[in-house]
N, C-alpha and C positions, 0 to 999 in steps of 0.2 A: 504494500500500500504506500502511496506517495503522500508527502506532506501537503498540507493546505496552508497557503499564505493568505492571511487577512489583508485587506486593502493597503494598509500602511506598509506592511512587510513586503507585499508584492511590488509596490511602487519603489521601495528602496532596492529590492532585488533587481528590477529592470532599470532603475535609474531615472525615473520620471515622477511627476506628481500623481497623486491618487486620481484627480479629475481627468488626467490624461488617460489613465487606464480605462476608466469608464467610457470616455469618448471613443477611444480606439475599439473597445468591445462593441460599441453601438455602430461604429462607422467602418470598420475594417475587418481584416482576418484575425485580429487579436482574439484570444480565447474569451468566451463569455464567463463571467463569474458564476460559481455555484451558489445556490441559495442554501445557507446553513441553518437558517431560522427565520423568524419574522423580520428581524432587522439585522441579520448577519449574512455576510457573503464572503467568498474567498476564491482563490484560484489554486488549482492543483500545481504543484511545483513541476511535475512532468509536462503539463501543458505549457507552462512558461518556458521551460527548457526547450521544448520542441519549437515553439515560436521563435525563440532566440536563434536556434540553429537554422531555421528557414531564412531568417533575416540575414544571418551571416553568409549563407550560401548565395542569397540574392545579391549581397554586396560584392562577393567574389566574382559573380557573373557580370557585374556592371562594368 
């Protein structure tokens, strides 16, 4: 099982603001957050790692 990063931790891991994470999730191929409760959400570390890997490969191809 993979770790779940809450919004602040996910933002720090990726290196952007929390608001950017939510905007990317709504507007791009960034992973959607998991609903953990009524007012709690988070991202799977494996999903963040896969997204970072895709972005790195896109950068190499450019």
